[in-house]
All heavy atoms as an XYZ file, in Angstrom:
874
protein
N    -148.850    104.675    177.771
C    -148.263    105.666    176.893
C    -147.505    104.936    175.785
O    -146.756    104.012    176.034
C    -147.319    106.568    177.691
C    -146.671    107.646    176.878
S    -145.678    108.750    177.906
C    -146.804    110.121    177.983
N    -147.689    105.378    174.537
C    -147.039    104.762    173.391
C    -145.985    105.692    172.841
O    -146.220    106.899    172.709
C    -148.074    104.482    172.278
O    -149.116    103.676    172.813
C    -147.440    103.791    171.104
N    -144.835    105.135    172.520
C    -143.741    105.903    171.939
C    -143.516    105.425    170.513
O    -143.613    104.240    170.220
C    -142.439    105.724    172.726
C    -142.522    106.293    174.118
C    -142.832    105.485    175.195
C    -142.298    107.643    174.346
C    -142.912    106.001    176.476
C    -142.376    108.165    175.620
C    -142.680    107.343    176.677
O    -142.759    107.860    177.932
N    -143.188    106.341    169.645
C    -142.867    106.018    168.266
C    -141.440    106.426    168.005
O    -141.053    107.556    168.301
C    -143.803    106.781    167.297
O    -145.145    106.455    167.622
C    -143.505    106.414    165.863
N    -140.655    105.498    167.452
C    -139.275    105.813    167.109
C    -139.256    106.473    165.740
O    -139.863    105.988    164.801
C    -138.405    104.556    167.074
C    -136.967    104.857    166.688
S    -135.963    103.396    166.471
C    -135.558    103.035    168.156
N    -138.585    107.597    165.654
C    -138.440    108.299    164.393
C    -136.971    108.235    163.995
O    -136.095    108.640    164.739
C    -138.886    109.778    164.515
C    -138.644    110.517    163.212
C    -140.335    109.852    164.934
N    -136.710    107.685    162.819
C    -135.353    107.617    162.306
C    -135.170    108.778    161.348
O    -135.914    108.923    160.388
C    -135.100    106.277    161.584
C    -133.703    106.244    160.992
C    -135.326    105.122    162.529
N    -134.193    109.634    161.646
C    -133.946    110.794    160.791
C    -132.998    110.403    159.674
O    -131.861    110.044    159.916
C    -133.362    111.939    161.604
C    -134.327    112.506    162.611
S    -133.686    113.962    163.428
C    -133.465    115.067    162.056
N    -133.500    110.447    158.444
C    -132.644    110.112    157.316
C    -132.049    111.353    156.683
O    -131.198    111.247    155.822
C    -133.429    109.332    156.247
O    -134.550    110.125    155.845
C    -133.897    107.997    156.790
N    -132.513    112.526    157.104
C    -131.975    113.748    156.513
C    -130.825    114.325    157.330
O    -130.262    115.342    156.984
C    -133.069    114.792    156.322
C    -133.774    115.153    157.625
O    -133.589    114.454    158.631
O    -134.525    116.138    157.614
N    -130.466    113.663    158.408
C    -129.332    114.094    159.219
C    -128.048    113.822    158.438
O    -127.901    112.766    157.836
C    -129.315    113.334    160.528
C    -128.220    113.802    161.471
C    -128.182    113.055    162.754
N    -129.515    112.810    163.270
C    -129.776    112.067    164.326
N    -128.802    111.499    164.976
N    -130.999    111.880    164.731
N    -127.119    114.763    158.438
C    -125.852    114.532    157.726
C    -125.149    113.287    158.256
O    -125.188    112.990    159.446
C    -125.026    115.787    158.029
C    -126.031    116.822    158.400
C    -127.169    116.090    159.043
N    -124.514    112.568    157.344
C    -123.736    111.394    157.745
C    -122.446    111.844    158.413
O    -121.849    112.844    158.005
C    -123.375    110.553    156.521
C    -124.517    109.856    155.788
C    -123.981    109.184    154.524
C    -125.192    108.835    156.683
N    -122.023    111.096    159.411
C    -120.698    111.339    159.980
C    -119.677    110.945    158.918
O    -119.920    110.080    158.082
C    -120.508    110.517    161.254
C    -121.417    111.002    162.391
C    -121.222    110.217    163.678
N    -119.844    110.277    164.116
C    -119.101    109.200    164.371
N    -119.583    107.981    164.240
N    -117.850    109.339    164.758
N    -118.522    111.585    158.961
C    -117.511    111.370    157.935
C    -117.115    109.894    157.777
O    -117.050    109.393    156.649
C    -116.293    112.254    158.203
C    -115.377    112.350    157.015
C    -114.312    113.411    157.181
O    -113.865    113.667    158.320
O    -113.925    113.983    156.157
N    -116.868    109.139    158.862
C    -116.533    107.729    158.672
C    -117.649    106.946    157.974
O    -117.383    106.130    157.098
C    -116.311    107.220    160.098
C    -115.950    108.432    160.878
C    -116.764    109.550    160.271
N    -118.891    107.213    158.339
C    -120.024    106.530    157.719
C    -120.106    106.870    156.237
O    -120.320    105.990    155.392
C    -121.338    106.908    158.429
O    -121.235    106.562    159.811
C    -122.530    106.206    157.809
N    -119.915    108.136    155.915
C    -119.916    108.567    154.519
C    -118.866    107.792    153.725
O    -119.145    107.277    152.640
C    -119.643    110.075    154.444
C    -119.487    110.588    153.040
C    -120.595    110.881    152.264
C    -118.224    110.751    152.474
C    -120.461    111.340    150.968
C    -118.081    111.203    151.180
C    -119.205    111.501    150.432
O    -119.066    111.939    149.145
N    -117.663    107.683    154.264
C    -116.598    107.008    153.540
C    -116.793    105.493    153.474
O    -116.366    104.856    152.510
C    -115.223    107.385    154.094
C    -114.751    108.702    153.578
C    -114.731    109.820    154.391
C    -114.362    108.846    152.250
C    -114.315    111.050    153.896
C    -113.948    110.070    151.754
C    -113.922    111.171    152.568
N    -117.447    104.899    154.456
C    -117.781    103.473    154.366
C    -118.726    103.255    153.192
O    -118.515    102.385    152.348
C    -118.396    102.943    155.679
C    -117.366    102.917    156.799
C    -118.997    101.549    155.467
C    -117.949    102.658    158.181
N    -119.790    104.062    153.130
C    -120.742    103.929    152.028
C    -120.081    104.232    150.691
O    -120.306    103.526    149.699
C    -121.951    104.847    152.252
C    -122.807    104.541    153.482
C    -123.961    105.535    153.579
C    -123.314    103.113    153.476
N    -119.235    105.256    150.647
C    -118.540    105.614    149.401
C    -117.636    104.475    148.953
O    -117.586    104.141    147.760
C    -117.742    106.902    149.587
N    -116.924    103.856    149.894
C    -116.024    102.760    149.541
C    -116.806    101.567    148.992
O    -116.331    100.872    148.094
C    -115.189    102.350    150.755
N    -117.997    101.335    149.518
C    -118.805    100.211    149.053
C    -119.549    100.513    147.756
O    -120.113     99.603    147.138
C    -119.795     99.783    150.144
C    -119.162     99.091    151.346
C    -120.188     98.903    152.459
C    -118.546     97.765    150.934
N    -119.546    101.770    147.317
C    -120.249    102.132    146.082
C    -119.644    101.453    144.861
O    -120.336    101.211    143.878
C    -120.262    103.648    145.900
N    -118.369    101.104    144.927
C    -117.726    100.460    143.781
C    -117.894     98.946    143.790
O    -117.474     98.278    142.843
C    -116.241    100.825    143.733
O    -115.587    100.332    144.869
N    -118.459     98.399    144.858
C    -118.690     96.961    144.916
C    -118.408     96.405    146.291
O    -117.930     97.118    147.179
N    -118.699     95.115    146.482
C    -118.508     94.484    147.794
C    -117.058     94.542    148.263
O    -116.130     94.553    147.451
C    -118.922     93.025    147.552
C    -119.766     93.053    146.334
C    -119.250     94.181    145.496
N    -116.890     94.596    149.578
C    -115.546     94.622    150.159
C    -115.604     94.048    151.569
O    -116.627     94.112    152.236
C    -115.008     96.044    150.195
N    -114.473     93.513    152.008
C    -114.346     93.018    153.374
C    -113.682     94.102    154.223
O    -113.217     95.119    153.710
C    -113.563     91.699    153.419
C    -112.201     91.779    152.821
N    -111.131     92.340    153.479
C    -111.739     91.376    151.616
C    -110.068     92.275    152.717
N    -110.408     91.699    151.573
N    -113.647     93.877    155.529
C    -113.193     94.882    156.486
C    -111.827     95.475    156.218
O    -111.666     96.694    156.213
N    -110.824     94.632    155.992
C    -109.475     95.163    155.790
C    -109.414     96.022    154.531
O    -108.816     97.097    154.526
C    -108.448     94.031    155.714
C    -107.053     94.552    155.471
C    -106.328     95.139    156.518
C    -106.473     94.507    154.216
C    -105.063     95.656    156.307
C    -105.207     95.008    153.994
C    -104.504     95.589    155.038
O    -103.256     96.108    154.821
N    -110.045     95.555    153.469
C    -110.084     96.330    152.227
C    -110.810     97.655    152.449
O    -110.373     98.699    151.965
C    -110.753     95.533    151.112
C    -110.873     96.214    149.757
C    -109.503     96.620    149.219
C    -111.578     95.296    148.771
N    -111.891     97.631    153.222
C    -112.617     98.867    153.532
C    -111.729     99.855    154.280
O    -111.711    101.040    153.958
C    -113.871     98.569    154.358
C    -115.073     98.073    153.585
C    -116.173     97.633    154.550
C    -115.581     99.126    152.629
N    -111.000     99.361    155.287
C    -110.143    100.259    156.065
C    -109.123    100.951    155.175
O    -108.928    102.166    155.266
C    -109.442     99.507    157.203
C    -110.368     99.194    158.350
S    -109.539     98.546    159.826
C    -109.052     96.930    159.277
N    -108.488    100.206    154.294
C    -107.483    100.827    153.428
C    -108.128    101.707    152.364
O    -107.605    102.776    152.040
C    -106.566     99.779    152.804
O    -107.286     98.870    152.023
N    -109.288    101.318    151.839
C    -109.987    102.148    150.855
C    -110.419    103.483    151.461
O    -110.265    104.538    150.842
C    -111.231    101.425    150.320
O    -110.874    100.289    149.591
N    -110.949    103.425    152.665
C    -111.414    104.639    153.342
C    -110.251    105.592    153.600
O    -110.362    106.794    153.372
C    -112.155    104.277    154.650
C    -113.478    103.608    154.314
C    -112.340    105.485    155.546
C    -114.117    102.858    155.462
N    -109.138    105.050    154.035
C    -107.971    105.900    154.278
C    -107.529    106.571    152.970
O    -107.217    107.756    152.938
C    -106.824    105.098    154.883
C    -105.669    105.967    155.305
C    -104.614    105.219    156.102
O    -104.885    104.105    156.592
O    -103.504    105.766    156.240
N    -107.535    105.822    151.870
C    -107.152    106.391    150.579
C    -108.159    107.407    150.058
O    -107.784    108.491    149.611
N    -109.452    107.068    150.135
C    -110.488    107.980    149.646
C    -110.496    109.303    150.408
O    -110.812    110.350    149.848
C    -111.869    107.319    149.746
C    -112.166    106.186    148.777
C    -113.473    105.499    149.152
C    -112.211    106.700    147.342
N    -110.163    109.240    151.698
C    -110.196    110.447    152.537
C    -108.847    111.165    152.576
O    -108.666    112.086    153.371
C    -110.628    110.080    153.955
O    -109.621    109.331    154.604
N    -107.914    110.731    151.742
C    -106.557    111.301    151.752
C    -105.928    111.230    153.137
O    -105.251    112.162    153.577
C    -106.561    112.738    151.233
C    -106.890    112.798    149.764
O    -106.421    111.977    148.982
N    -107.715    113.756    149.387
N    -106.189    110.129    153.846
C    -105.593    109.899    155.152
C    -106.299    110.567    156.314
O    -105.886    110.399    157.461
N    -107.372    111.321    156.060
C    -108.078    112.004    157.154
C    -108.863    111.037    158.034
O    -109.057    111.286    159.224
C    -109.026    113.069    156.603
C    -108.364    114.301    156.069
C    -109.365    115.399    155.720
N    -110.621    114.918    155.185
C    -110.848    114.635    153.894
N    -109.894    114.760    153.018
N    -112.028    114.218    153.501
N    -109.364    109.950    157.434
C    -110.182    108.996    158.188
C    -109.441    107.665    158.228
O    -109.206    107.047    157.196
C    -111.574    108.820    157.539
C    -112.395    107.792    158.305
C    -112.305    110.158    157.462
N    -109.052    107.271    159.446
C    -108.378    105.988    159.665
C    -109.190    105.238    160.709
O    -109.208    105.627    161.873
C    -106.950    106.206    160.158
C    -106.070    106.907    159.164
C    -104.687    107.172    159.726
C    -103.886    107.985    158.720
N    -102.568    108.332    159.214
N    -109.869    104.194    160.276
C    -110.740    103.449    161.177
C    -110.023    102.232    161.741
O    -109.372    101.492    161.013
C    -111.992    102.986    160.435
C    -112.903    104.085    159.898
C    -114.072    103.467    159.138
C    -113.409    104.959    161.019
N    -110.153    102.045    163.031
C    -109.674    100.823    163.668
C    -110.728     99.749    163.446
O    -111.894    100.052    163.190
C    -109.464    101.046    165.157
C    -108.360    102.026    165.471
C    -108.251    102.181    166.987
N    -107.285    103.185    167.346
C    -106.044    102.903    167.738
N    -105.653    101.654    167.832
N    -105.215    103.875    168.039
N    -110.321     98.516    163.561
C    -111.230     97.395    163.292
C    -112.499     97.462    164.140
O    -113.605     97.283    163.630
C    -110.506     96.072    163.506
N    -112.359     97.729    165.423
C    -113.529     97.778    166.305
C    -114.518     98.855    165.896
O    -115.732     98.639    165.917
N    -114.005    100.014    165.514
C    -114.866    101.112    165.075
C    -115.547    100.745    163.765
O    -116.748    100.967    163.594
C    -114.035    102.398    164.890
O    -113.393    102.700    166.126
C    -114.903    103.561    164.461
N    -114.781    100.178    162.832
C    -115.343     99.799    161.535
C    -116.448     98.770    161.703
O    -117.546     98.937    161.170
C    -114.258     99.243    160.615
C    -114.794     98.691    159.286
C    -115.378     99.799    158.430
C    -113.710     97.944    158.546
N    -116.171     97.706    162.466
C    -117.172     96.640    162.579
C    -118.400     97.090    163.363
O    -119.515     96.654    163.069
C    -116.549     95.356    163.123
C    -115.723     94.689    162.055
C    -114.343     94.765    162.072
C    -116.337     94.046    160.991
C    -113.577     94.185    161.062
C    -115.586     93.470    159.971
C    -114.211     93.544    160.011
O    -113.474     92.984    158.999
N    -118.240     98.003    164.306
C    -119.401     98.586    164.974
C    -120.245     99.381    163.998
O    -121.479     99.291    163.997
N    -119.584    100.156    163.141
C    -120.300    100.940    162.130
C    -120.970    100.018    161.118
O    -122.118    100.266    160.709
C    -119.340    101.901    161.431
N    -120.291     98.946    160.702
C    -120.896     98.008    159.754
C    -122.138     97.358    160.354
O    -123.158     97.211    159.669
C    -119.882     96.941    159.333
C    -118.720     97.431    158.465
C    -117.691     96.310    158.268
C    -119.195     97.968    157.134
N    -122.080     96.987    161.630
C    -123.261     96.412    162.293
C    -124.416     97.404    162.287
O    -125.558     97.037    162.008
C    -122.930     96.007    163.730
C    -122.089     94.741    163.806
O    -122.011     94.004    162.800
O    -121.488     94.508    164.878
N    -124.127     98.666    162.589
C    -125.176     99.693    162.615
C    -125.752     99.910    161.217
O    -126.968    100.008    161.036
C    -124.612    101.008    163.169
C    -125.635    102.130    163.250
C    -125.051    103.410    163.827
N    -123.751    103.774    163.290
C    -123.553    104.357    162.105
N    -124.561    104.639    161.323
N    -122.330    104.663    161.704
N    -124.885     99.976    160.219
C    -125.346    100.180    158.842
C    -126.170     98.992    158.355
O    -127.143     99.175    157.606
C    -124.158    100.434    157.914
C    -123.443    101.770    158.136
C    -122.130    101.809    157.373
C    -124.342    102.926    157.738
N    -125.811     97.785    158.785
C    -126.622     96.606    158.462
C    -127.994     96.712    159.115
O    -129.016     96.469    158.469
C    -125.929     95.325    158.948
C    -125.113     94.661    157.895
C    -124.556     93.305    158.263
C    -124.826     92.786    159.623
N    -124.103     91.564    159.957
N    -128.014     97.071    160.389
C    -129.275     97.233    161.126
C    -130.164     98.275    160.475
O    -131.378     98.125    160.420
C    -128.969     97.647    162.571
C    -129.542     96.792    163.616
C    -129.304     97.247    165.044
N    -128.606     98.491    165.265
C    -127.332     98.605    165.608
N    -126.587     97.540    165.753
N    -126.792     99.782    165.801
N    -129.533     99.344    159.962
C    -130.288    100.427    159.324
C    -130.696    100.104    157.889
O    -131.365    100.908    157.236
C    -129.473    101.726    159.331
C    -129.284    102.291    160.725
O    -129.976    101.842    161.674
O    -128.421    103.191    160.886
N    -130.259     98.957    157.370
C    -130.642     98.545    156.028
C    -129.867     99.219    154.911
O    -130.280     99.178    153.754
N    -128.721     99.836    155.247
C    -127.942    100.541    154.233
C    -126.883     99.655    153.570
O    -126.442     99.940    152.455
C    -127.283    101.776    154.840
C    -128.259    102.810    155.412
C    -127.501    103.976    156.016
C    -129.240    103.282    154.373
N    -126.474     98.591    154.259
C    -125.540     97.618    153.688
C    -126.051     96.226    154.028
O    -126.925     96.069    154.895
C    -124.091     97.787    154.207
C    -123.994     97.477    155.695
C    -123.550     99.176    153.878
C    -122.567     97.370    156.217
N    -125.489     95.230    153.341
C    -125.834     93.849    153.649
C    -124.594     92.979    153.534
O    -123.672     93.294    152.768
C    -126.938     93.340    152.729
C    -126.563     93.337    151.266
C    -127.743     93.039    150.350
O    -128.831     92.718    150.849
O    -127.550     93.130    149.124
N    -124.582     91.913    154.317
C    -123.495     90.927    154.272
C    -123.727     90.084    153.023
O    -124.837     89.624    152.781
C    -123.540     90.064    155.533
C    -122.498     89.009    155.557
N    -122.748     87.720    155.172
C    -121.194     89.053    155.917
C    -121.651     87.007    155.293
N    -120.685     87.790    155.748
N    -122.675     89.891    152.210
C    -122.852     89.136    150.971
C    -122.018     87.870    150.902
O    -122.349     86.974    150.138
C    -122.583     90.004    149.721
C    -123.661     91.045    149.556
C    -121.216     90.621    149.736
N    -120.938     87.780    151.652
C    -120.096     86.590    151.550
C    -119.160     86.489    152.736
O    -118.827     87.492    153.365
C    -119.271     86.631    150.265
N    -118.730     85.267    153.001
C    -117.678     85.009    153.973
C    -116.645     84.135    153.287
O    -116.969     83.057    152.786
C    -118.226     84.298    155.220
O    -119.253     85.099    155.802
C    -117.123     84.064    156.242
N    -115.412     84.621    153.238
C    -114.317     83.897    152.600
C    -113.393     83.372    153.685
O    -112.920     84.128    154.525
C    -113.554     84.835    151.666
C    -112.366     84.169    150.990
O    -112.308     82.921    150.965
O    -111.498     84.900    150.498
N    -113.138     82.074    153.680
C    -112.241     81.478    154.670
C    -111.061     80.779    154.008
O    -110.321     80.053    154.666
C    -112.997     80.462    155.551
O    -113.574     79.465    154.695
C    -114.066     81.130    156.374
N    -110.867     81.007    152.718
C    -109.828     80.296    151.969
C    -108.412     80.576    152.467
O    -107.589     79.672    152.526
C    -109.933     80.638    150.493
N    -108.096     81.799    152.822
C    -106.721     82.170    153.173
C    -106.553     82.541    154.641
O    -105.846     83.479    154.971
C    -106.257     83.343    152.300
C    -106.219     82.980    150.828
O    -105.919     81.819    150.521
O    -106.506     83.858    150.000
N    -107.210     81.825    155.535
C    -107.048     82.137    156.951
C    -108.368     82.413    157.632
O    -109.378     81.786    157.327
N    -108.356     83.403    158.536
C    -109.576     83.693    159.283
C    -110.694     84.190    158.348
O    -110.418     84.703    157.268
C    -109.170     84.796    160.259
C    -107.832     85.256    159.842
C    -107.258     84.264    158.898
N    -111.936     84.017    158.767
C    -113.045     84.432    157.907
C    -113.018     85.929    157.605
O    -112.733     86.742    158.484
C    -114.289     84.085    158.716
C    -113.849     83.452    159.959
C    -112.368     83.467    160.027
N    -113.280     86.253    156.357
C    -113.421     87.652    155.931
C    -114.853     87.842    155.447
O    -115.283     87.180    154.511
C    -112.447     87.982    154.801
C    -111.038     88.140    155.271
C    -110.215     88.743    154.195
N    -109.428     87.668    153.591
C    -108.609     87.807    152.583
N    -108.474     88.977    152.003
N    -107.937     86.794    152.118
N    -115.555     88.761    156.096
C    -116.946     89.030    155.756
C    -116.987     90.205    154.786
O    -116.409     91.258    155.058
C    -117.749     89.357    157.013
C    -117.707     88.255    158.021
N    -118.462     87.122    157.913
C    -116.973     88.109    159.147
C    -118.213     86.322    158.918
N    -117.303     86.903    159.692
N    -117.678     90.020    153.678
C    -117.808     91.089    152.690
C    -119.207     91.682    152.748
O    -120.191     90.982    152.989
C    -117.531     90.563    151.283
O    -116.171     90.212    151.158
N    -119.269     92.969    152.488
C    -120.506     93.732    152.554
C    -120.695     94.497    151.255
O    -119.740     94.786    150.546
C    -120.451     94.733    153.720
C    -120.195     94.058    155.037
C    -118.896     93.833    155.485
C    -121.242     93.608    155.811
C    -118.654     93.185    156.680
C    -121.011     92.959    157.020
C    -119.719     92.754    157.443
O    -119.480     92.105    158.635
N    -121.960     94.848    150.969
C    -122.242     95.691    149.823
C    -123.377     96.642    150.180
O    -124.122     96.413    151.127
C    -122.611     94.865    148.601
C    -123.952     94.174    148.707
C    -124.269     93.333    147.472
O    -123.409     93.111    146.629
N    -125.498     92.874    147.368
N    -123.490     97.707    149.392
C    -124.581     98.658    149.583
C    -125.906     98.007    149.202
O    -125.958     97.218    148.253
C    -124.399     99.879    148.681
C    -123.339    100.898    149.041
C    -123.312    102.005    147.992
C    -123.582    101.480    150.413
N    -126.946     98.366    149.908
C    -128.298     98.012    149.488
C    -128.805     99.152    148.612
O    -128.141    100.198    148.475
C    -129.227     97.861    150.705
O    -129.291     99.119    151.391
C    -128.743     96.762    151.655
N    -129.967     98.977    148.045
C    -130.579    100.058    147.267
C    -130.772    101.281    148.150
O    -130.502    102.413    147.732
C    -131.930     99.588    146.674
O    -131.687     98.437    145.862
C    -132.579    100.673    145.853
N    -131.195    101.072    149.393
C    -131.368    102.186    150.336
C    -130.040    102.851    150.655
O    -129.964    104.070    150.806
C    -132.005    101.702    151.641
O    -133.306    101.226    151.400
N    -128.982    102.051    150.778
C    -127.660    102.599    151.067
C    -127.150    103.456    149.929
O    -126.568    104.521    150.136
N    -127.365    103.003    148.700
C    -126.937    103.775    147.528
C    -127.720    105.090    147.459
O    -127.151    106.148    147.195
C    -127.135    102.948    146.255
C    -126.533    103.589    145.029
C    -126.457    102.609    143.870
N    -125.519    101.522    144.098
C    -124.198    101.636    143.943
N    -123.671    102.770    143.549
N    -123.412    100.601    144.169
N    -129.020    105.038    147.750
C    -129.849    106.250    147.740
C    -129.413    107.211    148.844
O    -129.349    108.426    148.630
C    -131.328    105.887    147.903
N    -129.089    106.674    150.019
C    -128.650    107.522    151.141
C    -127.334    108.195    150.814
O    -127.136    109.374    151.113
C    -128.533    106.671    152.408
C    -128.141    107.446    153.641
C    -129.240    108.434    154.036
N    -128.897    109.123    155.226
C    -128.302    110.326    155.269
N    -127.996    110.953    154.152
N    -128.009    110.892    156.418
N    -126.407    107.459    150.174
C    -125.138    108.049    149.758
C    -125.376    109.132    148.709
O    -124.789    110.209    148.785
C    -124.199    106.970    149.218
C    -122.850    107.457    148.695
C    -122.046    108.167    149.785
C    -122.059    106.285    148.120
N    -126.251    108.881    147.747
C    -126.557    109.876    146.720
C    -127.153    111.137    147.343
O    -126.793    112.261    146.955
C    -127.517    109.297    145.680
N    -128.034    110.983    148.326
C    -128.612    112.142    149.024
C    -127.526    112.945    149.730
O    -127.531    114.178    149.704
C    -129.655    111.693    150.057
C    -130.940    111.190    149.440
O    -131.156    111.392    148.219
O    -131.727    110.556    150.177
N    -126.591    112.241    150.368
C    -125.515    112.932    151.092
C    -124.580    113.643    150.121
O    -124.130    114.760    150.392
C    -124.741    111.941    151.968
C    -123.697    112.581    152.843
C    -124.277    113.456    153.957
O    -125.504    113.537    154.117
O    -123.474    114.080    154.683
N    -124.287    113.025    148.988
C    -123.447    113.671    147.974
C    -124.123    114.948    147.494
O    -123.473    116.001    147.384
C    -123.163    112.705    146.796
C    -122.572    113.440    145.604
C    -122.232    111.587    147.247
N    -125.418    114.907    147.239
C    -126.151    116.098    146.788
C    -126.117    117.190    147.853
O    -125.934    118.372    147.539
C    -127.590    115.727    146.434
N    -126.280    116.808    149.119
C    -126.243    117.789    150.213
C    -124.873    118.441    150.297
O    -124.756    119.669    150.409
C    -126.583    117.101    151.542
C    -126.685    118.067    152.728
C    -126.792    117.304    154.041
N    -125.533    116.691    154.417
C    -124.502    117.359    154.961
N    -124.571    118.655    155.186
N    -123.388    116.722    155.274
N    -123.820    117.632    150.229
C    -122.464    118.175    150.307
C    -122.143    119.074    149.113
O    -121.502    120.120    149.276
C    -121.446    117.034    150.409
C    -121.464    116.245    151.715
C    -120.614    114.987    151.590
C    -121.017    117.099    152.878
N    -122.597    118.691    147.929
C    -122.368    119.517    146.745
C    -123.069    120.864    146.880
O    -122.488    121.904    146.554
C    -122.842    118.806    145.477
C    -121.914    117.710    145.042
C    -122.453    116.922    143.861
O    -123.654    116.755    143.686
N    -121.539    116.418    143.052
N    -124.313    120.846    147.363
C    -125.057    122.095    147.544
C    -124.346    122.994    148.555
O    -124.220    124.210    148.341
C    -126.489    121.801    147.993
N    -123.854    122.410    149.647
C    -123.127    123.199    150.640
C    -121.838    123.766    150.071
O    -121.488    124.917    150.338
C    -122.818    122.349    151.877
C    -124.052    122.082    152.712
O    -125.101    122.673    152.508
N    -123.930    121.171    153.652
N    -121.125    122.962    149.297
C    -119.870    123.427    148.694
C    -120.137    124.573    147.718
O    -119.356    125.531    147.653
C    -119.158    122.273    147.993
N    -121.219    124.495    146.963
C    -121.561    125.570    146.027
C    -121.840    126.879    146.759
O    -121.409    127.948    146.313
C    -122.760    125.166    145.168
C    -122.414    124.107    144.149
C    -123.628    123.535    143.437
O    -124.735    124.118    143.559
O    -123.468    122.506    142.762
N    -122.530    126.794    147.882
C    -122.794    128.005    148.679
C    -121.476    128.595    149.172
O    -121.238    129.799    149.055
C    -123.731    127.694    149.873
C    -123.780    128.862    150.849
C    -125.128    127.348    149.375
N    -120.630    127.750    149.729
C    -119.326    128.237    150.229
C    -118.499    128.849    149.129
O    -117.901    129.930    149.315
N    -118.431    128.208    147.976
C    -117.650    128.724    146.851
C    -118.215    130.067    146.382
O    -117.461    131.017    146.122
C    -117.635    127.717    145.712
N    -119.532    130.139    146.282
C    -120.178    131.387    145.854
C    -119.875    132.518    146.833
O    -119.588    133.644    146.435
C    -121.675    131.170    145.697
C    -122.375    132.314    145.021
C    -123.831    132.001    144.661
N    -124.606    131.504    145.788
C    -125.139    130.277    145.870
N    -124.960    129.410    144.899
N    -125.850    129.936    146.916
N    -119.907    132.209    148.116
C    -119.641    133.235    149.132
C    -118.197    133.692    149.059
O    -117.903    134.880    149.229
C    -119.974    132.716    150.525
C    -121.454    132.465    150.767
S    -122.451    133.954    150.532
C    -121.903    134.935    151.894
N    -117.271    132.788    148.793
C    -115.876    133.169    148.682
C    -115.615    134.047    147.449
O    -114.809    134.955    147.482
C    -114.980    131.918    148.619
C    -114.801    131.174    149.940
C    -114.134    129.840    149.694
C    -113.998    132.013    150.924
N    -116.311    133.757    146.372
C    -116.116    134.500    145.127
C    -116.889    135.816    145.132
O    -116.336    136.875    144.859
C    -116.526    133.636    143.911
C    -115.575    132.443    143.785
C    -116.546    134.461    142.634
C    -116.058    131.374    142.829
N    -118.158    135.746    145.440
C    -119.030    136.913    145.335
C    -119.168    137.693    146.636
O    -119.508    138.874    146.613
C    -120.431    136.507    144.877
C    -120.428    135.852    143.505
O    -119.481    136.089    142.730
O    -121.383    135.106    143.218
N    -118.995    137.020    147.758
C    -119.152    137.670    149.050
C    -120.580    137.893    149.468
O    -120.843    138.528    150.474
N    -121.537    137.389    148.696
C    -122.942    137.563    149.052
C    -123.740    136.370    148.517
O    -123.420    135.822    147.470
C    -123.494    138.847    148.441
N    -124.797    136.000    149.234
C    -125.622    134.899    148.750
C    -126.372    135.289    147.493
O    -126.651    136.462    147.272
C    -126.582    134.623    149.917
C    -126.564    135.834    150.755
C    -125.243    136.525    150.508
N    -126.721    134.289    146.677
C    -127.457    134.561    145.425
C    -128.900    134.872    145.701
O    -129.469    134.529    146.666
C    -127.351    133.363    144.498
């Protein structure tokens, strides 16, 4: 019996994953910078611990959405920096479009009380 793995790319991103990709949209960053950027971008709603962040970064690397670009050891322990891949940027753009479409429906329902 043969099994085929299907990766669903149309599944909504979890909020931490969304904010990791969003934080990397402005350029490469290392873990500590990502943690503080994510907390700021989410207005404090998403606070990632190091273990959670690095597990997510490993998964995003495996999925081809981010890539390791540098390791800096100048000021102490190594800091690994990551950046979005072309696929990661496209996945973030798809998620932004999905969220915008959902927000428009919600706003329309609040204003008009009926779908268009």
